[in-house]
BAZADREN-562035 format. One line per 5 residues: number of its first residue (from 1); for each residue x, y, z of N, C-alpha, C. Coordinates in Angstrom, 2 decimals, decimal comma, m for minus. Example, Ala and Ser with C-alpha at 12.3 -4.5 7.8 and 13.67 -1.06 7.14 Angstrom:
<rs>
1	13,19 m5,69 7,80 12,30 m4,50 7,80 13,20 m3,30 7,80 ~ 12,85 m2,25 7,08 13,67 m1,06 7,14 12,90 0,03 7,87 .
</rs>
This chain:
<rs>
1	12,30 m43,24 m7,01 11,18 m42,40 m7,26 10,30 m42,91 m8,59 ~ 9,31 m43,51 m9,05 8,86 m43,58 m10,48 8,82 m41,94 m10,96 ~ 8,76 m42,45 m12,95 7,96 m41,21 m13,30 7,05 m40,42 m13,20 ~ 6,03 m41,21 m12,71 5,07 m40,41 m12,66 4,91 m39,76 m11,05 ~ 5,56 m40,13 m9,93 5,75 m39,81 m8,65 6,39 m38,19 m9,17 .
6	7,38 m38,48 m9,54 7,90 m37,27 m9,96 7,29 m35,87 m10,49 ~ 6,68 m36,91 m11,87 6,00 m35,44 m12,41 4,38 m35,39 m11,36 ~ 3,90 m36,03 m9,96 2,99 m35,61 m9,61 3,70 m34,61 m8,66 ~ 5,00 m34,26 m8,13 5,37 m33,82 m7,03 5,75 m32,38 m7,86 ~ 6,50 m32,45 m9,12 6,57 m31,34 m9,61 5,35 m30,70 m9,93 .
11	4,20 m31,10 m10,44 3,09 m30,41 m11,30 2,50 m29,58 m9,74 ~ 2,63 m30,28 m8,56 2,24 m29,79 m7,31 2,61 m28,89 m6,86 ~ 4,10 m28,77 m7,09 5,23 m27,84 m6,50 5,09 m26,30 m7,81 ~ 4,47 m26,71 m9,00 4,05 m25,47 m9,57 2,87 m24,74 m9,22 ~ 2,00 m25,91 m9,12 0,60 m24,82 m8,50 0,53 m24,27 m7,74 .
16	1,53 m24,99 m6,29 1,42 m23,84 m5,48 2,43 m22,65 m5,25 ~ 2,94 m22,46 m6,19 3,65 m21,10 m6,47 3,12 m20,50 m7,35 ~ 2,13 m20,63 m8,20 1,09 m19,94 m8,61 0,03 m19,25 m8,12 ~ m0,45 m20,65 m6,92 m1,30 m20,20 m6,03 m0,60 m18,41 m5,55 ~ 0,36 m19,13 m4,79 0,95 m17,92 m3,54 1,10 m16,43 m4,45 .
21	0,44 m15,82 m5,71 1,01 m14,79 m6,09 m0,23 m13,67 m5,53 ~ m0,09 m13,82 m4,97 m0,93 m12,18 m4,46 m0,08 m10,75 m4,37 ~ m0,80 m10,04 m4,28 m0,33 m8,54 m4,53 m0,27 m7,88 m3,07 ~ 0,73 m7,23 m2,06 1,25 m6,90 m1,29 0,63 m5,49 m1,87 ~ m0,32 m4,79 m1,07 m0,52 m2,84 m0,79 0,16 m2,45 m0,36 .
26	1,22 m1,39 0,20 1,57 m1,33 1,16 1,77 0,91 1,69 ~ 1,73 0,97 2,59 1,60 2,35 3,10 2,38 2,97 3,84 ~ 3,15 3,65 4,07 4,65 4,10 5,32 4,59 5,69 5,20 ~ 4,57 6,12 6,04 5,00 7,78 6,51 6,13 6,94 7,09 ~ 7,18 8,06 6,53 8,37 7,21 6,38 9,34 8,72 7,36 .
31	8,20 9,67 8,07 8,71 10,10 9,09 9,91 10,74 8,20 ~ 10,09 12,17 8,27 11,40 13,50 7,90 12,04 12,50 7,16 ~ 12,00 12,31 5,68 12,29 11,12 4,81 13,42 12,14 4,09 ~ 14,68 12,24 4,14 15,56 12,93 2,90 17,18 12,77 3,46 ~ 18,16 13,59 3,44 18,92 13,31 2,77 19,88 12,96 4,67 .
36	19,51 12,95 5,40 20,03 12,96 6,72 19,73 11,11 6,97 ~ 18,41 10,30 6,30 18,21 9,19 7,07 19,02 8,63 5,94 ~ 19,57 9,01 4,75 20,07 8,29 3,17 21,55 7,73 4,12 ~ 22,29 8,54 5,06 23,24 8,52 5,68 23,40 8,12 6,65 ~ 22,41 7,16 7,18 22,62 5,86 8,27 22,44 5,01 7,70 .
41	23,26 4,12 7,97 23,48 2,44 6,61 22,28 1,67 7,30 ~ 22,22 1,54 8,99 21,11 0,72 8,59 20,17 0,83 8,88 ~ 19,68 2,21 8,90 17,91 2,60 8,66 18,02 2,37 7,27 ~ 18,66 3,04 5,91 18,88 2,49 4,60 18,14 1,16 4,78 ~ 19,04 0,14 4,97 19,02 m1,14 4,94 17,84 m1,54 5,73 .
46	17,09 m1,17 6,83 15,41 m1,46 6,73 14,46 m1,27 6,05 ~ 15,02 0,30 5,89 14,18 0,67 4,80 13,36 m0,03 3,64 ~ 14,79 m1,04 3,37 14,78 m1,62 1,80 13,92 m2,89 2,26 ~ 14,04 m3,23 3,50 13,72 m4,61 3,85 12,12 m4,59 3,68 ~ 12,00 m3,07 4,19 10,36 m3,59 4,87 9,82 m3,26 3,05 .
51	10,10 m1,94 2,19 10,17 m2,43 1,28 9,69 m3,50 0,14 ~ 11,03 m4,18 m0,08 10,85 m5,05 m0,89 10,04 m6,25 m0,05 ~ 8,92 m6,12 0,55 7,93 m6,86 0,43 6,81 m6,36 0,03 ~ 7,17 m5,40 m0,65 5,60 m4,78 m0,47 5,49 m4,95 m2,91 ~ 4,62 m4,92 m3,23 4,76 m4,81 m4,75 4,34 m2,92 m4,95 .
56	3,72 m2,33 m4,17 3,32 m1,17 m4,44 3,78 m0,47 m2,97 ~ 4,45 0,58 m3,30 4,48 0,90 m1,50 4,07 2,48 m1,58 ~ 3,10 2,88 m1,16 2,72 4,56 m0,97 4,21 5,11 m0,15 ~ 4,55 6,11 0,04 5,61 6,56 1,06 4,83 7,89 1,43 ~ 5,16 8,26 2,39 4,62 9,64 2,36 6,12 10,50 3,51 .
61	6,04 11,73 3,77 6,81 12,87 4,44 7,84 12,50 4,40 ~ 8,36 12,62 2,68 9,49 12,21 1,85 9,64 13,81 1,51 ~ 10,63 14,40 2,34 11,14 15,50 2,48 12,85 15,81 1,93 ~ 12,77 15,24 0,00 13,66 15,19 m0,45 14,32 16,07 m0,72 ~ 14,91 17,65 m0,60 14,96 18,78 m0,47 15,84 18,96 m2,19 .
66	16,97 17,68 m1,71 17,93 17,93 m2,93 17,89 16,98 m4,17 ~ 16,18 15,85 m3,77 16,40 15,33 m4,96 17,43 14,52 m5,29 ~ 18,11 14,11 m3,90 18,59 12,25 m3,83 18,75 11,82 m3,65 ~ 17,77 11,77 m2,27 17,55 10,64 m1,30 16,61 9,65 m1,65 ~ 15,50 10,23 m2,57 15,06 9,52 m3,08 15,42 8,10 m4,07 .
71	16,56 8,93 m5,29 17,13 8,04 m5,82 18,17 6,92 m5,00 ~ 18,54 7,47 m3,46 19,55 6,84 m3,18 19,28 5,50 m2,34 ~ 17,48 5,68 m2,33 16,78 4,60 m1,30 16,61 3,25 m2,75 ~ 16,32 4,14 m4,22 15,47 3,14 m5,43 16,80 2,94 m5,48 ~ 17,65 3,60 m6,05 18,97 2,42 m5,91 19,25 1,65 m5,09 .
76	19,53 1,70 m3,78 19,32 0,64 m2,81 18,23 m0,35 m2,75 ~ 17,58 m0,05 m3,02 16,16 m1,16 m3,60 16,33 m1,76 m4,79 ~ 16,78 m1,15 m5,57 17,49 m2,08 m7,04 18,60 m2,54 m6,65 ~ 18,85 m3,09 m5,97 20,53 m3,88 m5,48 19,53 m4,49 m4,89 ~ 19,08 m4,60 m4,04 18,68 m5,95 m2,95 17,55 m6,73 m3,94 .
81	16,92 m5,80 m5,01 15,45 m7,06 m5,30 16,46 m6,97 m6,15 ~ 16,69 m6,45 m6,62 17,43 m7,36 m8,64 17,14 m6,29 m9,24 ~ 18,32 m5,84 m10,70 18,28 m4,26 m10,89 16,85 m4,30 m11,98 ~ 16,31 m2,65 m11,88 15,23 m2,39 m12,09 13,64 m3,03 m11,97 ~ 13,74 m3,93 m10,74 12,34 m4,34 m10,03 11,84 m3,10 m9,69 .
86	12,00 m1,96 m8,90 11,33 m1,13 m9,20 11,47 0,11 m9,30 ~ 10,54 1,02 m9,81 10,34 2,22 m10,25 9,71 3,06 m9,69 ~ 9,75 4,56 m9,41 9,66 5,58 m8,30 8,31 6,54 m9,32 ~ 7,65 6,59 m8,95 6,74 8,01 m8,73 6,62 8,81 m7,93 ~ 6,38 10,29 m8,13 6,65 10,97 m7,04 5,53 12,51 m7,60 .
91	5,15 12,82 m6,32 4,37 14,57 m6,98 5,25 15,25 m6,80 ~ 4,87 16,23 m7,44 5,38 17,50 m6,75 5,34 17,82 m5,14 ~ 6,45 18,94 m4,63 6,37 19,42 m3,20 4,96 19,84 m2,89 ~ 4,52 19,31 m1,76 3,42 19,72 m1,31 3,23 20,35 0,04 ~ 2,11 21,27 0,24 2,40 22,08 1,75 1,89 23,41 1,39 .
96	1,23 23,99 2,33 0,98 25,56 2,48 2,09 26,39 2,75 ~ 2,82 26,10 3,64 4,16 26,56 3,91 5,76 25,96 3,16 ~ 6,51 27,21 2,63 6,88 27,45 2,02 8,73 26,03 2,31 ~ 8,22 26,62 3,94 9,17 26,04 4,78 8,90 24,16 5,40 ~ 7,50 23,70 5,04 7,60 22,39 5,18 6,30 21,86 3,55 .
101	6,89 21,18 3,16 6,33 20,58 1,99 7,30 19,31 1,98 ~ 6,64 18,21 1,65 6,30 16,57 1,66 5,87 16,11 0,05 ~ 6,75 15,30 m0,41 6,13 14,39 m1,24 5,42 13,35 m1,32 ~ 4,39 12,85 m1,91 3,63 11,52 m1,78 4,98 10,73 m3,32 ~ 4,98 9,55 m2,96 6,39 8,76 m3,93 5,30 7,03 m3,63 .
106	5,19 7,05 m4,95 4,91 4,97 m5,05 5,76 4,61 m5,46 ~ 6,30 3,46 m5,02 7,31 2,87 m5,07 6,75 1,22 m5,97 ~ 6,93 1,08 m6,95 6,08 m0,20 m7,21 6,92 m1,47 m8,39 ~ 6,77 m2,98 m8,00 7,29 m3,71 m8,41 6,88 m3,59 m10,28 ~ 7,64 m3,57 m11,21 7,48 m3,14 m12,47 6,67 m4,67 m12,99 .
111	7,44 m5,61 m12,91 6,65 m7,06 m12,80 5,56 m7,20 m12,88 ~ 5,07 m6,75 m11,63 3,95 m6,90 m11,51 2,77 m5,73 m11,41 ~ 3,70 m4,68 m11,86 1,90 m3,81 m12,32 2,18 m2,58 m12,84 ~ 2,14 m1,78 m13,47 2,46 m1,01 m14,40 1,86 0,06 m14,10 ~ 1,97 1,59 m14,61 0,87 3,36 m14,50 0,56 2,90 m15,65 .
116	m0,47 3,28 m14,99 m1,92 3,62 m16,58 m2,03 5,12 m16,66 ~ m2,88 5,74 m15,55 m2,32 7,18 m15,24 m2,02 7,92 m13,90 ~ m2,03 9,24 m13,89 m1,66 9,95 m12,50 m2,18 11,67 m12,56 ~ m2,62 12,23 m11,55 m3,87 13,34 m11,44 m3,32 13,65 m10,09 ~ m2,24 14,90 m10,22 m2,68 15,80 m8,59 m4,03 16,06 m8,77 .
121	m4,23 16,52 m8,07 m5,57 16,40 m7,19 m5,82 17,65 m6,83 ~ m5,76 19,38 m7,40 m6,02 20,69 m7,57 m5,84 20,83 m6,35 ~ m4,94 21,90 m5,71 m5,52 22,49 m4,13 m7,05 23,57 m3,72 ~ m7,66 23,51 m4,80 m8,79 24,08 m5,16 m9,52 24,28 m6,08 ~ m10,72 23,85 m5,36 m11,45 24,04 m6,72 m13,05 24,89 m6,80 .
126	m14,03 24,99 m7,70 m14,76 26,10 m7,70 m16,29 25,73 m6,87 ~ m16,24 26,83 m6,64 m17,15 27,32 m4,83 m16,55 25,98 m3,78 ~ m15,01 25,58 m3,46 m14,79 25,03 m2,57 m13,92 25,55 m1,56 ~ m13,22 25,56 m0,79 m11,91 26,14 0,09 m10,94 24,97 m0,59 ~ m9,68 25,56 0,16 m8,46 24,72 0,32 m8,66 23,56 0,89 .
131	m8,80 21,83 0,48 m9,43 21,74 1,71 m8,43 20,35 2,14 ~ m7,06 20,29 1,86 m5,82 19,64 2,09 m4,78 20,53 2,79 ~ m3,75 20,33 2,82 m3,04 20,94 3,41 m1,77 19,91 1,96 ~ m2,11 18,26 1,96 m0,99 18,14 0,80 m2,18 17,33 m0,05 ~ m2,43 18,01 m0,91 m3,26 17,47 m2,19 m3,21 15,68 m2,45 .
136	m3,82 14,84 m2,91 m3,49 13,72 m3,15 m2,92 13,63 m4,09 ~ m2,32 12,40 m4,73 m1,68 12,75 m6,12 m1,78 10,98 m5,81 ~ m2,75 11,00 m7,15 m3,56 9,95 m7,25 m3,38 9,68 m8,26 ~ m2,85 7,97 m8,49 m2,46 7,41 m9,77 m3,35 5,27 m9,60 ~ m3,37 5,95 m11,30 m4,33 4,68 m11,57 m2,89 2,66 m12,18 .
141	m3,14 1,83 m11,56 m2,24 0,83 m11,83 m3,06 m0,10 m12,96 ~ m2,14 m0,87 m13,74 m2,88 m1,98 m14,15 m1,97 m3,45 m13,20 ~ m2,27 m3,92 m12,69 m2,43 m5,64 m12,44 m2,80 m6,81 m13,00 ~ m2,53 m7,07 m14,05 m2,10 m8,06 m14,43 m2,73 m9,54 m13,42 ~ m1,58 m9,89 m12,66 m1,55 m11,04 m12,30 m3,00 m11,03 m11,03 .
146	m3,50 m10,00 m10,83 m4,01 m9,40 m9,43 m6,13 m9,73 m9,85 ~ m6,36 m10,54 m8,99 m7,63 m10,31 m9,20 m8,99 m9,05 m9,54 ~ m7,95 m7,81 m8,98 m8,60 m6,35 m10,12 m7,52 m5,89 m10,02 ~ m7,17 m6,45 m11,85 m6,33 m5,79 m12,65 m6,52 m4,79 m12,99 ~ m6,89 m3,56 m12,62 m7,58 m2,41 m12,65 m8,00 m1,47 m11,13 .
151	m6,90 m0,96 m10,86 m7,06 m0,29 m9,97 m6,70 1,06 m9,29 ~ m7,32 1,98 m9,01 m6,61 3,62 m8,14 m6,52 3,90 m6,75 ~ m4,99 4,16 m6,29 m5,10 5,16 m5,12 m5,28 5,90 m5,30 ~ m5,44 6,27 m3,59 m5,59 7,82 m3,58 m4,84 7,32 m2,51 ~ m3,68 8,49 m2,63 m2,92 8,96 m0,83 m3,55 10,11 m0,04 .
156	m3,28 9,98 0,73 m3,10 11,17 1,78 m2,53 10,74 2,96 ~ m1,91 12,35 3,50 m1,57 12,54 4,94 m1,96 13,87 5,00 ~ m2,83 13,30 6,32 m3,57 14,74 6,63 m2,77 15,23 7,83 ~ m3,33 16,65 7,99 m2,75 18,01 9,15 m3,17 16,94 10,08 ~ m2,46 17,05 10,81 m3,05 16,57 12,90 m3,98 17,30 12,92 .
161	m4,19 18,69 12,88 m4,98 19,93 13,30 m6,19 19,54 12,53 ~ m6,23 18,75 11,45 m7,12 19,06 10,39 m8,11 18,12 10,02 ~ m7,59 16,54 10,84 m7,84 15,83 10,24 m9,00 15,44 9,98 ~ m10,26 15,71 10,70 m11,61 15,21 10,63 m12,36 15,90 9,55 ~ m11,52 17,28 9,17 m12,45 17,80 8,03 m11,72 17,41 6,64 .
166	m10,73 16,88 6,62 m9,52 16,60 5,41 m10,10 15,03 5,01 ~ m10,80 14,19 6,31 m11,02 12,36 5,69 m12,53 12,78 5,63 ~ m12,95 13,76 6,19 m14,67 13,94 5,31 m14,03 14,33 3,65 ~ m13,05 15,39 3,36 m13,27 15,77 2,02 m11,96 14,85 1,26 ~ m11,85 13,89 1,40 m11,14 12,50 0,74 m12,71 12,16 0,33 .
171	m13,80 12,02 1,15 m14,66 11,60 0,19 m15,31 12,64 m1,28 ~ m15,32 13,60 m1,32 m15,46 14,48 m2,39 m14,15 14,08 m3,80 ~ m12,87 13,63 m2,71 m12,42 13,07 m3,99 m12,13 12,26 m4,63 ~ m13,01 11,23 m3,80 m12,92 9,52 m4,44 m14,01 9,59 m5,11 ~ m15,57 11,03 m5,09 m16,60 10,83 m6,38 m16,00 11,44 m7,35 .
176	m14,89 12,41 m7,12 m14,38 12,79 m8,45 m14,02 11,90 m9,30 ~ m12,71 11,35 m8,49 m11,43 10,82 m9,29 m13,10 9,03 m9,91 ~ m13,84 8,52 m9,37 m14,68 7,48 m9,83 m15,64 7,75 m11,25 ~ m15,93 9,62 m10,80 m16,42 9,78 m12,55 m15,32 10,33 m13,24 ~ m14,05 10,17 m12,96 m13,13 11,15 m14,00 m12,68 9,48 m15,01 .
181	m12,40 8,62 m14,12 m11,69 7,58 m14,50 m12,66 6,15 m14,47 ~ m14,13 6,39 m14,64 m15,01 5,86 m14,68 m14,94 4,07 m14,14 ~ m14,51 4,36 m12,62 m13,96 3,34 m11,90 m14,39 2,90 m10,76 ~ m14,68 2,23 m10,24 m14,81 1,65 m9,26 m14,20 1,45 m7,88 ~ m13,27 0,67 m8,80 m12,10 0,18 m8,08 m11,18 1,01 m7,29 .
186	m11,23 1,69 m6,47 m10,47 2,50 m5,74 m9,99 2,45 m4,36 ~ m9,07 2,34 m3,65 m8,08 2,27 m2,46 m8,02 3,55 m2,27 ~ m8,15 4,06 m0,77 m7,66 5,06 m0,06 m6,68 4,73 0,97 ~ m5,13 5,46 1,37 m4,76 5,12 2,19 m3,52 6,37 2,31 ~ m2,93 5,83 3,71 m1,64 6,53 4,05 m2,14 6,96 5,28 .
191	m1,24 8,00 6,19 m1,85 8,28 7,55 m2,56 9,18 7,03 ~ m3,92 8,95 8,07 m4,99 9,97 7,90 m5,01 10,42 9,41 ~ m4,57 10,19 10,28 m4,62 10,62 11,46 m5,61 10,47 11,97 ~ m6,38 9,12 11,38 m7,31 8,84 11,98 m7,63 8,11 13,08 ~ m7,36 8,92 14,43 m7,66 8,04 15,40 m7,28 8,93 16,43 .
196	m7,30 8,94 17,89 m7,25 9,06 19,32 m7,75 10,69 19,15 ~ m6,88 11,78 19,78 m7,20 13,45 19,94 m7,51 13,99 18,19 ~ m6,75 13,66 17,18 m6,79 14,12 15,87 m8,23 13,77 15,44 ~ m9,08 12,45 15,75 m10,13 12,46 15,20 m11,27 11,47 16,26 ~ m11,76 13,42 17,41 m12,73 12,33 18,69 m13,79 11,70 17,88 .
201	m14,12 10,70 18,51 m15,48 9,71 18,13 m16,55 10,70 17,68 ~ m16,64 12,27 19,03 m18,27 12,74 18,72 m17,93 13,55 17,21 ~ m16,83 13,65 16,26 m16,59 13,68 15,17 m16,87 12,99 13,96 ~ m16,81 11,76 14,74 m17,12 10,86 13,33 m18,45 10,86 12,54 ~ m19,63 10,84 13,21 m20,51 10,94 12,23 m20,54 11,76 11,64 .
206	m20,16 12,91 11,32 m19,87 13,68 10,46 m18,93 13,87 9,09 ~ m18,37 12,46 9,33 m16,94 12,56 8,25 m18,07 10,88 7,23 ~ m18,00 11,24 5,81 m18,48 10,41 5,07 m17,75 9,45 4,75 ~ m16,78 9,80 4,99 m15,69 8,78 4,60 m16,35 7,35 5,45 ~ m16,46 7,75 6,26 m16,39 6,89 7,90 m18,17 6,18 7,68 .
211	m19,32 7,22 7,71 m20,64 6,72 7,15 m20,75 6,03 6,17 ~ m20,71 6,20 5,13 m20,76 5,33 3,67 m20,95 4,01 3,91 ~ m21,97 3,31 3,84 m21,62 1,65 4,06 m21,08 1,12 2,96 ~ m21,03 1,59 2,07 m20,01 0,95 0,41 m18,60 1,28 0,55 ~ m18,20 1,73 1,54 m16,36 1,99 2,42 m16,55 1,29 3,58 .
216	m15,28 0,38 3,15 m14,48 m0,53 4,20 m13,29 m0,30 4,85 ~ m13,35 m0,39 5,73 m12,20 m0,19 6,96 m11,73 m1,06 6,65 ~ m10,07 m1,41 6,43 m9,46 m2,27 6,51 m8,00 m2,38 7,41 ~ m7,88 m1,37 7,95 m7,22 m1,22 9,35 m8,41 m0,68 10,58 ~ m7,99 m1,50 11,59 m9,41 m1,08 12,39 m8,86 m0,43 13,64 .
221	m10,23 0,39 14,06 m9,58 1,16 15,45 m8,25 0,59 16,42 ~ m8,89 m0,71 16,76 m7,68 m1,66 17,50 m6,39 m1,56 17,28 ~ m5,83 m1,15 16,24 m4,64 m0,87 15,51 m3,70 m0,49 15,95 ~ m2,46 m0,88 16,00 m1,56 0,56 16,87 m0,55 0,15 15,51 ~ m0,75 1,67 14,96 0,59 1,75 13,89 1,20 3,14 14,06 .
226	1,72 2,67 15,46 2,33 3,93 16,29 3,81 2,77 16,86 ~ 4,88 3,58 15,79 6,62 3,01 17,09 6,42 3,52 18,43 ~ 6,22 4,29 19,36 6,39 4,69 20,59 5,71 3,66 21,36 ~ 6,32 3,50 22,24 5,40 2,47 23,66 4,38 3,09 24,50 ~ 4,42 4,06 24,38 3,73 5,28 24,90 2,79 5,71 23,98 .
231	2,13 5,61 22,91 0,86 6,14 21,74 0,72 4,57 21,61 ~ m0,93 4,74 21,45 m0,90 3,20 20,81 m2,37 3,75 20,12 ~ m2,26 3,80 18,57 m3,03 4,61 18,10 m3,35 4,55 16,61 ~ m4,36 4,50 15,86 m5,03 3,76 14,29 m4,44 5,19 13,30 ~ m3,59 5,39 13,41 m3,53 6,31 12,73 m3,24 6,31 11,20 .
236	m2,59 5,30 10,90 m2,36 5,31 9,52 m3,62 3,81 8,78 ~ m4,31 4,22 7,57 m5,49 3,41 7,05 m5,42 2,83 6,30 ~ m6,26 2,10 5,31 m6,94 1,45 4,37 m8,15 1,18 3,78 ~ m8,14 2,30 2,96 m9,93 2,42 2,84 m10,55 1,43 1,47 ~ m11,91 0,66 1,29 m11,58 0,13 0,19 m13,10 0,41 m0,39 .
241	m13,22 1,40 m1,54 m14,45 0,90 m1,98 m15,17 0,44 m2,91 ~ m16,24 m0,50 m2,39 m17,29 m1,25 m3,06 m16,83 m2,79 m2,29 ~ m18,01 m3,37 m2,87 m18,29 m5,17 m2,14 m16,52 m5,80 m3,50 ~ m17,23 m5,63 m4,41 m16,27 m6,46 m5,34 m14,66 m6,16 m4,93 ~ m13,97 m4,50 m4,67 m12,34 m4,63 m4,65 m12,16 m5,38 m2,93 .
246	m13,75 m5,22 m2,41 m13,37 m5,82 m0,79 m12,93 m6,80 m0,88 ~ m14,25 m8,08 m1,94 m14,11 m9,66 m1,68 m12,79 m9,86 m2,48 ~ m12,18 m8,87 m3,41 m10,71 m9,19 m4,19 m9,87 m9,10 m3,04 ~ m9,67 m8,22 m1,86 m8,84 m8,91 m0,04 m8,28 m10,69 0,07 ~ m7,63 m10,41 0,19 m7,22 m11,74 1,01 m7,61 m11,42 2,41 .
251	m8,51 m12,03 3,28 m9,12 m12,07 4,36 m8,18 m12,69 5,23 ~ m8,04 m11,01 6,50 m7,56 m10,69 7,26 m5,82 m10,92 6,99 ~ m5,53 m10,44 5,90 m4,08 m9,46 5,41 m4,36 m8,40 5,59 ~ m5,17 m7,59 6,10 m5,10 m6,15 6,39 m4,39 m5,71 7,56 ~ m3,47 m5,38 7,76 m2,54 m5,10 9,69 m1,35 m3,90 9,10 .
256	m0,87 m3,47 10,60 0,38 m2,85 10,53 1,11 m3,95 10,40 ~ 2,43 m3,37 9,90 4,02 m4,43 10,15 4,63 m4,05 11,11 ~ 4,73 m4,80 11,91 5,51 m3,98 13,22 7,47 m4,21 12,96 ~ 7,76 m3,52 11,58 9,09 m4,32 12,32 10,08 m4,24 12,86 ~ 10,07 m3,36 14,47 10,42 m3,11 15,04 10,54 m5,02 15,59 .
261	9,72 m5,45 16,00 9,33 m6,59 16,51 10,04 m7,72 15,18 ~ 9,78 m7,58 14,23 10,11 m8,70 12,97 11,46 m8,52 13,15 ~ 12,03 m7,14 13,30 13,69 m7,70 13,32 14,45 m7,09 14,16 ~ 13,84 m7,82 15,62 14,03 m7,47 16,71 14,99 m6,66 17,00 ~ 14,43 m4,76 16,48 14,89 m3,66 17,08 14,48 m3,08 18,39 .
266	15,38 m2,67 19,43 14,70 m1,95 20,16 14,16 m0,50 19,52 ~ 13,42 0,05 20,83 12,49 1,26 19,95 13,28 2,84 19,23 ~ 14,23 2,73 20,41 15,15 3,60 19,72 15,72 3,68 18,06 ~ 15,98 2,56 17,73 16,44 1,64 16,68 15,08 2,08 15,58 ~ 14,15 1,43 15,77 13,04 1,35 14,80 12,37 3,46 15,06 .
271	12,68 4,14 16,12 12,53 5,57 15,77 13,30 6,28 15,02 ~ 14,43 5,46 14,49 15,23 5,76 13,88 14,66 5,96 12,46 ~ 13,69 4,56 12,09 13,29 4,34 10,67 12,21 5,25 10,31 ~ 11,55 5,01 11,90 10,06 6,19 10,95 9,31 6,10 12,78 ~ 8,30 6,76 12,91 7,97 6,48 14,42 6,26 6,21 13,55 .
276	6,03 5,56 12,64 5,04 5,19 12,10 5,38 3,97 12,13 ~ 4,11 2,83 11,56 4,23 0,83 11,06 3,18 1,53 9,64 ~ 4,22 0,76 8,74 3,41 1,02 7,45 2,47 m0,35 7,49 ~ 1,34 m0,03 6,66 0,18 m0,61 6,86 m0,30 m1,57 5,62 ~ m0,68 m2,03 5,57 m0,39 m3,66 4,25 m1,50 m3,92 3,87 .
281	m2,07 m4,28 2,83 m3,30 m5,40 2,22 m2,97 m6,47 0,93 ~ m3,09 m7,45 0,64 m3,31 m8,45 m0,18 m4,87 m8,43 m0,73 ~ m4,18 m8,16 m2,13 m5,04 m8,03 m3,05 m4,85 m9,77 m3,37 ~ m5,96 m10,79 m3,83 m6,00 m11,80 m4,57 m5,68 m11,88 m5,83 ~ m4,02 m13,16 m6,02 m3,99 m13,79 m6,89 m5,16 m14,17 m8,73 .
286	m5,11 m13,62 m9,59 m6,25 m13,86 m10,31 m6,02 m15,42 m10,71 ~ m7,36 m16,12 m11,32 m7,89 m17,33 m10,66 m7,84 m17,38 m12,67 ~ m6,15 m17,49 m13,01 m5,70 m17,76 m14,10 m6,31 m18,86 m15,04 ~ m6,03 m19,09 m16,51 m6,30 m20,56 m17,20 m4,89 m21,32 m17,00 ~ m3,67 m20,73 m16,56 m2,49 m21,88 m16,10 m3,29 m22,36 m15,23 .
291	m3,47 m22,01 m14,16 m4,36 m22,33 m12,79 m5,27 m23,65 m13,58 ~ m5,91 m23,55 m13,92 m6,97 m24,59 m14,79 m6,03 m25,93 m15,31 ~ m5,33 m25,50 m16,01 m4,77 m26,30 m16,92 m3,55 m27,18 m16,42 ~ m3,05 m26,13 m15,27 m2,55 m27,63 m14,06 m3,50 m28,15 m13,18 ~ m4,06 m27,65 m12,78 m5,44 m28,89 m11,89 m5,73 m29,53 m13,23 .
296	m6,03 m29,55 m14,50 m6,39 m30,85 m15,31 m5,56 m31,47 m15,47 ~ m4,03 m31,13 m15,61 m3,05 m32,04 m15,55 m3,07 m32,79 m14,29 ~ m3,03 m32,23 m12,87 m2,82 m33,06 m11,93 m3,79 m34,11 m11,82 ~ m4,89 m33,67 m11,82 m6,12 m34,62 m12,35 m5,73 m35,88 m13,49 ~ m5,58 m35,22 m14,41 m5,33 m36,55 m15,55 m4,12 m37,63 m14,69 .
301	m2,40 m36,82 m14,44 m2,04 m37,95 m13,61 m2,35 m38,59 m12,59 ~ m2,72 m38,16 m11,74 m3,31 m38,95 m10,91 m4,38 m40,33 m10,98 ~ m4,86 m39,83 m12,07 m5,85 m40,87 m12,99 m4,68 m42,00 m13,41 ~ m3,85 m41,74 m14,34 m2,78 m42,48 m14,53 m2,61 m43,73 m13,61 ~ m1,64 m42,66 m12,58 m1,46 m43,27 m11,15 m2,21 m44,64 m10,85 .
306	m3,37 m44,06 m10,63 m3,93 m45,02 m9,92 m4,60 m45,74 m10,20 ~ m4,94 m45,89 m12,25 m5,23 m47,00 m13,09 m3,93 m48,50 m13,14 ~ m3,09 m47,40 m13,46 m1,79 m48,64 m13,19 m1,01 m49,24 m11,95 ~ m1,97 m49,08 m10,71 m1,13 m49,80 m9,65 m2,24 m50,25 m8,90 .
</rs>
């Protein structure tokens, strides 16, 4: 192998590695995640494998009363992915009933994203009723290597009995946060219970989050985000505000991640992990100066090779 050929192969490899750096955002209802699940090694191993695929993960149904389960998950995740690879940002405990409360938790890869700001949406606003069982815990991220370098994630786990009203109320949250932080780059995600009997088709015309043409639902009604074979519902969703943000997503990357199939699990084994599949989407990598330099060097090297052959 000549030196020129070696350099050509090396530069092609470098360029290829740089071009693959999309940002994966995930939302996962962990179904009653607490101390009992941390005592099941096979469940924790599966959770770590799933979460380590993502650069940002929204976790829901975190019911960590002793404040130890999340720490154990983060510790195990960082042992798997590398020391201090992930950080956690968690909401307060949310819920109308003292006997049932949850937290929203964001786990994010620190070398890819940083937190700019956070905001716990209040349970009541002047002139409004208490719209949510679990108010959104909203986080603004910076991602220097992403095509969208500054974006907001609005999480929501709706109450199944009030899904239609809560999904509609998310529209108000979206408008409030766009005004508060002066940004259009907003994504709403989580277990919306946005299908089957919880969101009847007759109700959809009254849901502003569905009727606004500037909002793009990237997990369609034909998706199945549930583990049980007896159900097929698109409960978990990803919604992007605005064409600019929508164009920054990788085509056809939004999907439910079927970990049962991917990791060759029985249904019972999968249900020990959760009764939901996580949903995910990829944001395109930024077109950086490094890519331009790499491409220029490739052209120069190709010219030299052909000139001297």
